[in-house]
C-alpha positions as CSV (number, residue, x, y, z in Angstrom):
1,M,31.4,-18.4,-19.3
2,A,28.9,-19.6,-16.3
3,P,26.1,-17.4,-16.5
4,I,25.8,-14.6,-13.6
5,D,23.5,-12.2,-12.1
6,G,23.6,-8.5,-12.2
7,R,26.0,-8.2,-9.4
8,G,28.4,-11.0,-10.8
9,L,27.5,-13.8,-8.8
10,P,26.9,-17.1,-10.4
11,I,23.4,-18.5,-11.4
12,T,22.7,-22.2,-12.3
13,T,20.7,-22.1,-15.5
14,S,21.7,-23.7,-19.0
15,S,19.8,-21.0,-20.9
16,G,21.5,-18.0,-21.8
17,E,18.3,-16.4,-22.6
18,A,16.9,-17.3,-19.1
19,A,19.7,-15.6,-17.4
20,A,19.3,-12.4,-19.3
21,L,15.5,-12.4,-18.7
22,Y,16.2,-13.1,-14.9
23,R,18.8,-10.1,-14.8
24,E,16.3,-7.7,-16.4
25,G,13.3,-8.9,-14.1
26,V,15.4,-8.5,-10.9
27,D,16.1,-5.2,-11.8
28,L,12.7,-4.4,-12.5
29,L,11.7,-5.9,-9.1
30,L,14.3,-3.7,-7.4
31,S,13.1,-0.7,-9.1
32,A,9.4,-1.4,-8.3
33,W,8.9,-1.1,-12.2
34,P,6.0,-2.8,-14.3
35,G,7.0,-5.7,-15.8
36,A,9.0,-7.8,-13.6
37,V,6.5,-10.4,-13.2
38,E,5.8,-10.8,-16.6
39,T,9.7,-10.8,-17.5
40,L,10.7,-13.2,-14.7
41,R,7.6,-15.5,-15.9
42,R,9.5,-15.5,-19.4
43,A,12.7,-16.5,-17.7
44,V,11.2,-19.6,-16.0
45,E,9.5,-20.5,-19.4
46,A,12.9,-20.5,-20.6
47,D,14.4,-22.7,-18.4
48,P,11.8,-24.2,-16.1
49,G,14.4,-25.6,-13.6
50,F,15.8,-22.3,-12.9
51,A,15.5,-22.2,-9.1
52,L,16.5,-18.3,-8.6
53,A,13.9,-17.3,-11.5
54,H,11.3,-19.2,-9.6
55,A,12.1,-17.4,-6.4
56,A,12.5,-13.9,-7.8
57,L,9.0,-14.4,-9.7
58,A,7.7,-15.4,-6.0
59,R,9.3,-12.4,-4.7
60,A,7.6,-10.3,-7.5
61,H,4.0,-11.9,-6.7
62,A,4.6,-11.1,-3.0
63,V,5.3,-7.5,-3.5
64,R,2.0,-7.4,-6.0
65,A,0.3,-8.8,-3.1
66,E,-0.4,-12.1,-4.8
67,P,0.2,-14.5,-1.9
68,Q,-1.0,-17.8,-3.8
69,D,1.2,-17.2,-6.6
70,A,4.1,-16.3,-4.4
71,R,3.7,-19.7,-2.5
72,R,3.5,-21.6,-5.5
73,H,6.9,-20.4,-7.2
74,I,8.7,-20.3,-3.9
75,A,8.0,-24.1,-3.4
76,Q,9.0,-24.9,-6.6
77,A,12.3,-22.7,-6.2
78,V,13.0,-24.6,-2.9
79,E,12.5,-28.1,-4.8
80,L,14.7,-27.0,-7.6
81,A,17.5,-25.6,-5.6
82,Q,17.8,-28.8,-3.3
83,V,18.5,-30.7,-6.5
84,N,20.7,-28.6,-8.5
85,G,21.2,-25.3,-6.5
86,T,24.5,-24.2,-5.1
87,E,25.1,-23.5,-1.3
88,R,24.4,-20.0,-2.2
89,E,21.2,-20.4,-4.0
90,R,19.9,-22.9,-1.3
91,S,20.5,-20.3,1.2
92,H,18.9,-17.5,-0.9
93,V,15.8,-19.7,-1.5
94,E,15.3,-20.6,2.3
95,A,15.7,-16.7,3.2
96,L,12.9,-15.8,0.6
97,S,10.9,-18.8,1.6
98,L,10.8,-17.9,5.3
99,A,9.7,-14.3,4.2
100,I,7.2,-15.0,2.0
101,G,5.8,-17.6,4.5
102,G,5.5,-14.6,7.3
103,Q,8.2,-16.2,9.6
104,G,9.6,-12.6,9.9
105,A,11.9,-13.4,13.0
106,R,13.6,-16.5,11.2
107,A,13.5,-14.9,7.8
108,L,15.8,-11.8,9.3
109,D,18.1,-14.2,11.0
110,R,18.5,-16.3,7.9
111,V,19.1,-13.2,5.7
112,L,21.6,-11.6,8.0
113,T,23.8,-14.9,8.2
114,H,23.3,-15.1,4.4
115,L,24.5,-11.5,3.8
116,D,27.5,-12.1,5.9
117,T,28.9,-14.7,3.1
118,W,27.1,-13.2,0.0
119,P,26.6,-9.4,0.4
120,R,26.1,-8.6,-3.0
121,D,23.0,-10.9,-3.2
122,V,20.7,-7.9,-3.8
123,V,17.4,-10.0,-4.0
124,I,18.1,-10.9,-0.3
125,F,19.7,-7.8,1.1
126,G,16.6,-5.9,0.1
127,L,14.4,-7.9,2.4
128,P,15.3,-6.0,5.7
129,L,15.4,-2.7,4.0
130,G,12.6,-0.2,3.7
131,A,9.6,0.9,5.6
132,F,8.1,-2.5,5.0
133,G,11.2,-4.5,5.5
134,L,12.0,-7.2,7.9
135,F,13.9,-4.6,10.2
136,A,10.4,-2.4,10.0
137,F,8.1,-4.9,11.1
138,S,10.5,-6.8,13.5
139,G,8.9,-5.0,16.2
140,M,12.5,-3.3,17.2
141,A,12.6,0.3,18.3
142,G,15.9,0.7,16.6
143,H,15.2,-0.5,13.2
144,D,16.2,2.7,11.5
145,Q,19.9,2.2,12.9
146,A,19.6,-1.3,12.0
147,R,19.2,-0.6,8.4
148,V,22.1,1.9,8.3
149,D,24.5,-0.3,10.3
150,L,23.7,-3.0,7.7
151,C,24.1,-0.8,4.6
152,E,27.4,0.6,6.1
153,R,28.8,-2.8,7.0
154,H,28.6,-3.9,3.4
155,A,29.1,-0.7,1.7
156,A,32.6,-1.8,0.3
157,Q,31.0,-4.5,-1.6
158,F,29.2,-2.1,-3.9
159,S,30.5,0.2,-6.8
160,D,29.8,3.9,-6.7
161,E,27.6,3.1,-9.5
162,D,25.3,0.7,-8.3
163,W,22.0,2.4,-8.5
164,W,20.2,-0.1,-6.1
165,F,22.6,0.2,-3.4
166,L,22.9,4.1,-3.4
167,T,19.0,4.3,-3.5
168,Y,18.7,2.2,-0.1
169,R,21.8,3.3,1.6
170,G,20.4,6.8,1.1
171,W,16.9,6.1,1.9
172,S,18.2,4.2,5.3
173,Q,20.5,7.3,6.1
174,A,18.0,10.0,5.7
175,E,15.4,7.8,7.9
176,N,18.1,7.8,10.6
177,G,18.5,11.5,10.7
178,A,21.5,11.8,8.3
179,V,19.3,13.6,5.8
180,A,22.0,15.6,3.7
181,L,24.0,12.3,3.1
182,G,20.8,10.4,2.6
183,R,19.6,12.9,0.0
184,D,22.8,13.0,-1.6
185,L,23.0,9.3,-2.0
186,A,19.6,8.6,-3.2
187,E,19.8,11.5,-5.9
188,R,23.0,9.7,-7.1
189,G,21.3,6.2,-7.4
190,F,18.2,7.9,-9.1
191,A,20.4,9.7,-11.8
192,L,21.7,6.4,-12.6
193,R,18.4,4.9,-13.2
194,P,15.4,7.4,-13.4
195,A,12.9,4.7,-14.2
196,N,13.0,3.3,-10.6
197,A,10.0,4.0,-8.4
198,N,11.9,3.0,-5.4
199,G,14.7,5.6,-6.4
200,A,12.0,8.2,-6.7
201,H,10.5,7.2,-3.2
202,A,13.9,7.6,-1.7
203,V,14.3,11.1,-2.9
204,S,11.2,12.2,-1.7
205,H,11.5,10.9,1.5
206,A,14.9,12.7,1.7
207,M,13.1,15.9,0.8
208,F,10.4,15.4,3.3
209,E,12.9,14.9,6.2
210,E,14.8,18.1,5.1
211,G,11.8,19.9,5.0
212,S,11.6,20.6,1.3
213,G,8.2,20.2,0.7
214,A,8.1,22.3,-2.5
215,A,11.1,20.6,-4.0
216,A,9.4,17.2,-3.3
217,E,6.2,18.4,-4.9
218,A,8.1,19.8,-8.0
219,F,10.1,16.6,-8.3
220,I,7.0,14.2,-8.0
221,E,5.2,16.5,-10.5
222,D,7.9,16.4,-13.2
223,W,8.6,12.4,-12.4
224,L,5.3,10.7,-11.9
225,P,3.9,11.0,-15.3
226,S,6.8,8.7,-16.5
227,Y,5.5,6.0,-14.1
228,D,2.6,3.9,-15.2
229,R,-0.3,3.9,-13.2
230,S,-0.1,0.2,-12.5
231,G,3.0,0.5,-10.6
232,V,2.8,-0.4,-7.1
233,L,4.3,2.6,-5.6
234,H,2.5,5.2,-8.2
235,G,-0.2,6.1,-5.4
236,H,2.0,6.2,-2.5
237,I,4.2,8.6,-4.2
238,A,1.3,10.9,-5.0
239,W,0.6,10.7,-1.4
240,H,4.0,12.2,-0.7
241,Q,3.1,15.0,-3.1
242,A,-0.4,15.5,-1.4
243,L,1.2,15.5,1.9
244,A,3.6,18.3,0.7
245,A,0.6,20.4,-0.6
246,L,-1.3,19.7,2.8
247,E,1.8,20.9,4.9
248,R,2.0,24.2,3.2
249,G,-1.6,24.8,3.7
250,D,-3.1,24.2,0.1
251,A,-5.8,21.6,1.2
252,A,-7.9,22.0,-2.3
253,R,-4.5,20.7,-4.2
254,A,-3.8,18.1,-1.5
255,L,-7.3,16.7,-1.8
256,S,-7.3,16.9,-5.6
257,I,-4.1,14.7,-5.5
258,Y,-5.9,12.6,-3.1
259,D,-9.0,12.2,-5.3
260,G,-6.9,11.8,-8.6
261,Y,-4.2,9.2,-7.3
262,V,-4.4,8.2,-3.8
263,Q,-8.1,7.0,-2.5
264,P,-8.9,3.4,-2.9
265,A,-10.9,3.8,-6.2
266,A,-7.9,5.7,-7.9
267,S,-4.8,3.8,-6.7
268,T,-3.5,0.5,-7.9
269,G,-1.0,0.2,-5.0
270,L,-0.6,-2.6,-2.5
271,P,-3.6,-2.9,0.0
272,I,-1.2,-1.7,2.9
273,N,-0.1,1.5,1.1
274,I,-3.6,2.3,0.2
275,V,-5.1,1.8,3.6
276,T,-2.2,3.8,5.3
277,D,-2.0,6.3,2.7
278,T,-5.7,7.2,2.7
279,V,-6.2,7.0,6.4
280,S,-3.2,9.1,7.7
281,F,-4.1,11.8,4.8
282,L,-7.6,12.1,6.0
283,W,-6.8,12.0,9.7
284,R,-3.9,14.7,9.0
285,M,-6.3,16.9,7.1
286,A,-8.9,16.8,9.9
287,A,-6.3,17.2,12.6
288,Y,-5.0,20.4,10.7
289,G,-8.5,22.0,10.8
290,H,-9.7,21.2,7.1
291,G,-13.0,19.5,6.6
292,V,-13.2,15.8,5.4
293,P,-16.0,14.8,3.7
294,A,-17.8,11.9,5.4
295,E,-18.1,9.8,2.3
296,L,-14.4,9.7,2.0
297,W,-13.9,8.5,5.4
298,R,-16.6,5.8,4.9
299,Q,-14.6,4.8,1.5
300,A,-11.2,4.5,3.4
301,A,-12.7,2.6,6.3
302,D,-14.6,0.0,4.3
303,Y,-11.5,-0.7,2.0
304,A,-9.4,-1.2,5.1
305,E,-11.8,-3.5,6.8
306,E,-12.3,-5.3,3.8
307,K,-8.8,-5.9,3.1
308,F,-7.5,-6.5,6.7
309,P,-10.4,-7.9,8.6
310,T,-8.0,-10.0,11.0
311,P,-5.8,-8.1,13.6
312,G,-2.0,-8.9,14.1
313,Q,-0.3,-6.5,11.7
314,A,0.8,-3.8,13.8
315,F,1.0,-0.8,11.2
316,I,-2.1,-1.9,9.7
317,D,-4.0,-2.1,13.2
318,V,-2.9,1.2,14.3
319,H,-4.1,2.9,10.9
320,L,-7.4,0.8,11.3
321,G,-7.8,2.3,14.7
322,L,-7.8,5.7,13.4
323,A,-10.3,5.0,10.5
324,Q,-12.6,3.2,12.7
325,A,-12.5,6.1,15.3
326,A,-12.9,8.8,12.7
327,T,-16.1,7.0,11.2
328,G,-17.7,6.5,14.9
329,R,-17.2,2.5,14.4
330,T,-16.5,2.2,18.2
331,G,-17.7,-1.4,18.7
332,L,-15.5,-2.6,15.8
333,L,-12.6,-0.5,17.3
334,Q,-13.0,-1.8,20.7
335,Q,-12.7,-5.3,19.4
336,R,-9.6,-4.5,17.7
337,I,-8.1,-3.2,20.8
338,D,-9.2,-6.4,22.8
339,D,-7.8,-8.4,19.9
340,T,-4.5,-6.9,19.7
341,T,-4.3,-6.6,23.7
342,R,-4.6,-10.5,23.6
343,L,-1.9,-10.7,21.0
344,V,0.5,-8.8,23.0
345,E,-0.3,-10.9,26.1
346,A,0.3,-14.2,24.1
347,G,3.8,-12.5,22.7
348,T,2.5,-12.7,19.2
349,L,2.5,-9.1,18.5
350,A,6.0,-7.9,17.8
351,A,5.5,-4.4,18.3
352,G,3.7,-4.7,21.7
353,P,1.6,-2.7,23.7
354,V,1.7,0.4,21.6
355,V,-0.4,-0.9,19.1
356,P,-3.7,-1.2,21.4
357,G,-2.5,1.9,23.0
358,M,-2.5,3.9,19.8
359,C,-5.9,2.8,19.3
360,R,-7.2,3.7,22.5
361,A,-5.7,7.1,22.0
362,A,-7.4,7.6,18.5
363,L,-10.5,6.5,20.1
364,A,-10.4,9.3,22.8
365,F,-9.1,12.1,20.2
366,A,-12.2,11.4,18.0
367,E,-14.4,11.5,20.9
368,E,-12.7,14.9,21.7
369,R,-11.3,13.5,25.1
370,Y,-8.0,15.3,24.6
371,A,-6.6,15.1,27.8
372,T,-7.2,11.2,28.0
373,C,-5.4,11.1,24.4
374,V,-2.4,12.9,25.7
375,A,-2.2,10.7,28.8
376,I,-2.0,7.7,26.5
377,L,0.1,9.1,23.8
378,E,2.7,10.8,25.6
379,P,4.2,7.7,27.2
380,L,4.0,5.9,24.0
381,A,5.9,8.7,21.9
382,S,9.2,7.0,21.9
383,E,7.8,3.4,21.1
384,V,5.9,4.6,18.1
385,L,9.1,3.3,16.1
386,R,7.9,-0.4,17.0
387,I,5.0,-0.2,14.6
388,G,7.3,0.1,11.3
389,G,6.9,2.3,8.6
390,S,8.6,5.3,7.5
391,G,9.0,8.8,9.5
392,A,6.8,10.3,7.2
393,Q,4.1,7.5,7.8
394,R,4.6,7.6,11.7
395,E,4.5,11.4,11.9
396,V,0.7,11.4,12.0
397,F,0.9,10.0,15.4
398,H,3.1,12.6,16.5
399,D,0.8,15.3,15.1
400,T,-2.1,13.7,16.9
401,L,-0.4,14.2,20.0
402,L,0.5,17.7,19.4
403,V,-2.9,18.7,18.4
404,A,-4.2,17.0,21.6
405,L,-2.1,19.1,23.7
406,M,-3.3,22.3,22.0
407,R,-6.8,21.4,22.5
408,S,-6.6,20.3,26.1
409,G,-5.0,23.7,26.9
410,E,-1.3,22.4,27.4
411,T,0.0,25.0,25.4
412,E,3.5,25.0,26.7
413,K,3.8,21.4,26.2
414,A,2.4,21.7,22.7
415,R,5.1,24.6,21.6
416,R,7.9,22.4,23.2
417,L,6.9,19.5,21.1
418,L,6.6,21.4,18.1
419,D,10.0,22.9,18.7
420,Q,11.3,19.3,18.9
421,R,9.6,18.6,15.6
422,L,10.8,21.5,13.9
423,H,14.4,20.8,15.0
424,R,14.5,17.3,13.6
425,R,12.4,18.2,10.5
426,P,12.1,21.8,9.4
427,S,8.4,22.2,8.0
428,P,6.1,25.4,6.9
429,R,4.2,26.8,9.6
430,D,1.4,27.5,6.9
431,S,-1.2,25.4,8.6
432,A,-3.5,27.0,10.8
433,W,-2.8,24.7,13.8
434,M,0.8,25.6,13.5
435,R,0.1,29.3,13.2
436,S,-1.9,29.1,16.5
437,L,1.0,27.6,18.1
438,A,3.2,30.2,16.7
439,A,1.4,33.0,18.0
């Protein structure tokens, strides 16, 4: 019998051991669980000519922000697939090669074409999904709906017991506003495979969107000890817990979680998560009226500038804008505004003018020019989606507008915006700034 992957698709390898290791390694990869690289490396050692094992190993290195290893293995996969790969395997490797090579638009086109023929090819199906997937970072405003459409188009191809598909279908639905459905799907997927950081993440997001912050805190408190701190999502899932504590007004608890799991010195996550989690948490703390030690801001800004010195990644650029504004690094922030403006004019920044605009708004907010901040942010509110990420991550910019409205004296506008937010996502009113609006 020909060897198959975990979803029944044929794979080209002469080694039963390599095939078994590949299936195990892909499941670890899809669940963001430690051991994926090591397991897939053993699959390659068992059959050095196994193109898909090299490709999956490349993807695993990319997920861990190890670009040199990712490029080396995807190059080997491309070469091997041309020699002994099937049509699906060649297409699979091509899609991954484009994604790892940073060619997002071409990769997305290739992925969607590939899935029309092989929708159960889950390594490829995962590329457009998630907060940092090809859809989210495409610059499109409708990426939440696009993920739902893709999942629903191919839902009939997956069983009700497929933990991976349930997880990402649920996350996509919850992010797009179908929160009850999304939570149900995500929880079903998680129940099938609790050793799944992506599953725990999806459940946490659904709870956040539902306004069930206390439930999210308790869920993460119970589950997180089972996830090794080396896991790439460990710090980020702890960030969700800290955010829930902060939202209910327990700043001391939130800061304790931040210190222990989220700050750069504590987290072993991806640099993009560490930057955006640290910056958005500290900005929220300050905006909600809590004191933020200057040293925490300095550490977060230093880390961000070291890891991402070059502009051009919209999600990073706007968070760096917050960090540089908060730390008074006005010259560096103005340079980033100028650089991203030039990228927009050249047509090479997919998210467009919202990026330099949000950086200008951050500077105005930090300098207490709240009316100016409002004038910049209000027209951009519907464009924030273009930077990518999740609703939980982007909400920091909507909260910035809300606080700026309050502090500029536009109380009625602030109340209307708060009502809209609470209609979309119920949340506690325990924070001081929310109490002042409710008064």
